[in-house]
Steps between C-alpha positions, in 0.01 A plus 500: 500500500687213653863527597583241229345712222663813643835317494450396138416855398804644678712224346369586157603866534847392605541327161565845352842506662619194324339591170676835478852392602647656183810376316815347657682838500264614772579541863450147643421626851181656364334159482513471880338842556131563560283601207314833529223543251268788420216485245145627460370146472622147567328192361603149611381194307618203706353246256718640214796593724479857375527837671414820317607843634345798329522878515823686579676177601823535693685197623809544720723220623838604632659705218249375241225745403241421234248755376213405268131560428440124531706209632390142441673213686431136423639174641525172307442150640875467579497818713678724253368855468470739210441874534376742232510874560288710270552871404405776741358849430788611285486179297784316671555247779825542691740318734813600685729274706852507640750266335661224701844597634504842334404850595276544192147439394325324212193690376260400236179623333269376226132488417504138631761325719484124553706289734487119511645346816524154343727609214653804686423707190385863487343646186419866439258578216450829306715808576730278706786674682746353754788675672763330720739749651604719207408231236184585306302266264178580324288351224159359422577175689751404768543149634728412790587140589601486864650150468743594221513876586444578131302794360321511164382837371309478174182573314183348648474123442286446187511870394516573125672835512848516647590772747850585604620447859724733699772408753765686693740263672772644722853365490573266788805599704752230573524631853124498557390218736262244359211360704696177548819678609464808713836472671728802446753470219853496657737789403808403304817476711744793481734483209273286276 
């Protein structure tokens, strides 16, 4: 194996990091951390710009942890990556990652989790469940648009039988810092 082909193979494996940089709420510093990957088998198809990780897959990058039976990462001609995590032994693929600027985590699980780096959109299919801090959302299908920071929780696209969704959203405290403003709130002056 030449050093050029070794370099291409190593570069192909590094694509996983960009493909699984989950939604905009995620800890941004994770993108600069090394990717640690464990699997029973790794297949790299350079001609199709595809990497397939199979068997007890665990990907860790900073605070991001992804667990699945199978993880498929593809790259389009423009360099954008897409990652698809498929259900593990208990029938679910999972991710967990610290939120940017907050001391809380976003966790998610579903039978299939897809993330498209071009559109910054994450989709969770079948038995979808996402928690963020104490907020909890579950349903047959969850879509998160990282550009608009909007969630949609609904029945599966194209399904004929409607299923109800469930959400618990905690009240937001006026005194709680937002990611954009973490400066302490000044105390009112005496006598006010």
